[in-house]
N, C-alpha and C positions, 0 to 999 in steps of 0.2 A: 653310266657311272660304274656299273659292275664290270663291264668289259675293260674300262680303263684301270680299275683296281687290279684285275687279273693280269693286265699287261705289266703293271709295275711290279706285281708279286713274282711273276714268272720270268722277268727279264731284269732282275736286280743288277747282275754283273755288267751288262752292256750299258745300262743307265748310269751306273756308277762311273764307268770309264768315260762316258759322255760328260759328266760333271767335272771330271779331272781335266778333260780337254778344255772345257769352258773356263776353268780356273786359269789356264794359260792364255786363252784366246780373248776373253772379254776384258776390255780395258775399264779401269775405274773400280772394279770389284774390291781391289785391295784397299780402297779408301773408305769402305764401310767400317763403322765403329766396331770394336770388339764385342760390344753388348749384343750385336746382331747374332753372334754365335751362341751366346747364352740363351737368347730368345728361342732359337730353333732347337737347341738341345732340350729346353724345358717343354716345348711343344711336342717333341719326339717322345719324351718320357710320359707326358700327360696322355697323349693319344694311345700309346702302347699299354698303359696301365689298365685299360678297359678289357684287355685280353685275360687278365688274371681272374680266375674263378675261385672265390673264397670257399665254396662248398667242397671243391676238390682238395684244396689246401688242408682243410681240417681233417681229412681222412689219412694224412701221412704221419707216420712215426717220426719224431724229430731227431732221434739219435744219429742215424746214418747221414742225413743232410748236414747236421751240425759238425760231425767228424770230418766229412768231406770239405766243408767250408774252411775249417782250420787248416787242413792239409793243402787245399788248392789255393788259398789266398795268402795268409801271412807266411806260412812255412815255405811254400814254393816261391813266393815273391822274393823273400829274403835270400833263399838259396840261389835263384837265378841272378839276382842283383850282384851277389858276391862273385859268382862264377863269371858273369859278363864283365864285371869290374877288373878281373884279372886277365881277361882275354881281349876285350874291346871296351876299354873304360868309358869312351865317349858315348856309348850306347847303354850303359848300365842303368841310367835313370829311365830311358825310354822303355827298356825291357821290364823294369820294375813297374812302371805305370800300366803297361799293357797287361801284365800278369795280375794287377790289382783291379782291372776293369770288371765290373760285376756281370753276372749272366745276362745276356741280352733278352729283351722281351720277346724276341723272335724265337727263342729256343723252345718254348712249349709247342709252338706251331710246327717247327721242324721235327721235334720229338714225336709229334702225332703222325707226321708224314713217314717217319722212319720206324713207326710201330714201337715206340718206347713208352715208358710210364709218364704220362702227361702231368699227372698230379704231382709227382716228385719234381718234375721240371718247374712247374709253377711255384711250388714252395721255395725252390732254390732261387728263382728270380726275385721273389718277395724278400727273402732273407738277405741276399747279396746286395740288392738295390738299396734296401733300407739302411744297411750298415756301411755302404760305400763311402759316404762323406766322412764318417768317423774313422774308418780303417785307412783310407787313402791319406788323409791329413796326418794321422798318427804315425804311419809308416814313413811318410816323407819327413816328418819332424825328427824322427829317430835316426834315419839313415842318410837323408840328403841335406837337411838343413845345416848339418855340421860341416859340409863341404862347400856349399854355396849359400848365399843369402836368399832365403825364401820368406815370402809373406804368408805364413801358414794360416793366419786368420782370414786373409782374403781368399785363399784357396778353399777353406772350409765354407765361407759365405757363398762362393761361386757354386760349390757342390750342393749346398743347402738350397739355394734358389733354383738351380737347374735340375736337381734330381729329387731330393726329399720332398720339397714343397709341392711340385706337380704330382708326385705319387700320392700325397695326402689330399690334395685338392680334388682329385678325380673321385674320391670315395663318396661324397654326397650326391654325385651325379650318376652313379652306377645304374639306377633304376629309371633314368629318364630316356626320352626318345633319342636324345643326342648320343647316349651310350650305345644304343643299338646301331646307329649309323656308323659310329667310329669303330665298333667291333667288326661290322661287315665290310668296311672300306678303309681299314687301318693303313693298308699299303699305299693308299692314295695320298696319305699325309706323311707316313714314316719314311718311305723311300726318297721322296723329294727332300725331306728334312735332312736325312743323312747325306744326300748328294750335295745340298747347299753348304753344309758344314765342311765337307771335303773341298768343295770349290773355293770357299772362303780361305781355308788354310793354304791351298795350292796357290791361289792368287797372291796371298801375302808373303809366301815363301818361294815364289817361282824363280827369283834370281838365284837363291841358294840351290834349289833343285836342279836348275839348268847348269849351274857350275859344278854340280856333283852328280851328274847323270849315272856314272858307273856305280857310285855308292848307293844310289837309289835302287838299282837292280840288286845289289847285294842285300839291301834292307828287305826287299821283298822275299828273297830266299831265306834270310834269317827269320823273318816273320812267319813264313810257312812252316819252318822247322819248329818254331815255338808253338804254333797252333797244333801241330801234330803231337807235340809233347803234352799239351793240355788235353787233347782227346785221349791219348794213351793213358794218362793218369786217371781220367774218369772211367776208362774201360777196365783197368786192371786193379784199381784200389779195392773194390768189392767184387773180386773175381768169383766168389761163391754165390753172389746174388743172382736172382732171375735175370734173364737176358733183357727184359724190358727195363729193369732198373739200371742195368749197365749202360744201355743206350741213353737213358735219361741223364745219368751222371756225365757221360762222355760229351753229350751235346750241351749240357749246362756249363761244362768246363770250357768247351771250344767255341760255342756260339755266344761270344761275350759282347758287351756294349762298348765297343771301341770309341763311339762318338763322345762319350764322357771324358775319356782321357785325352782324346784329340783336342778338345776345347781347353782342358787344363794345361796341356803341353804348350799350346799356342800362347795362352795368356801369361804363363809363368816360367817357361823354359826356353832353351835355345832353339834356333832354326833347325838344327840337326835332330833334336828330339821330336819336334812336331812333324818334321818331314818323315822320319821313320814311322811315326804313328799313322800318318796319312797312307803310307804304302801298305800298312797292315790291312786296310780295307780290301785290297786286291787279294792278299794272302788269306783273309777271312773267308772269302768266297771259294778260293781254290782248295783250301783245306777241308771245307765242308763237303765239296764234291768228292774229295779223296776218301773221306770217312764214309760217304754213301757207297762208294765203290767197294770199300772194305767190307761193309755189312752185306752187300749183294754177293760178294765172293764167299763169305762165310755161310750165307743161306744156301748158295748153290752146293757148297761142300756138304752141308748138313742134309740137303735133299738127296745128294748122290749116295751118302752113307746110309740113309734110311732106305733108299731103293735097293742098295746092295744087300742090306740085312734081310730084306723081303725075298 
């Protein structure tokens, strides 16, 4: 079981690509009801929630994460929505949804690997995930519902069932044997759940994707640029903070939970919007690797500077 868990954790990118291929190749997947997506998203949130450590969260000062939350979510989302609307109007809603996606539950683990402040990352996951149903529906109501008809109440209910309720349901089970198993083998459940969500969207939108193959490549490039902007904001906003905190903010900003907005986009928006958000899964992986290279380069430069000073 452990070896399979490590396989999923260490080979996320090729596994994700395999699910994309399955979405095109497996017949009949597109016939599955939309509720299937809500189920797998809820399972993803439920399993991932066991990685949150409350003791670490209580040690964090709230002011910096709260300030970063306001800048990274409502302010940046509105700014990018307005900018995209003037340059590429058909993608404005997709960019808005991507920017509103909360910090991914994988971000504390990645923060640990990259030697950042894990407690800060955990707090940001809890904060952004808990507020996601309220923020996403409020922003859509103000910015998007004026332009197209949206069932805001249904969107809120979907987010409530698939995000907030699983987050709350896991709490009574945190001290059980099940919790230990899910913490140790979370990738065994999380990676396939993300893959299945991507496969479902691809299968249901494959006619649109195949008819717009060139646009899909453009979407990946645009998504990579957006993720790099998210990382850059997290890195520079508190430029006087310790390096560990800057790493935590950058990863909390860039390693977000795209699965949530993929489901929302498929259920309530056009094929172009949901197709763009599916392509962001590939950009999500690519940008994470780019940020890792950036950190490695900075550490080499710091090491060389220290050696020169000696």
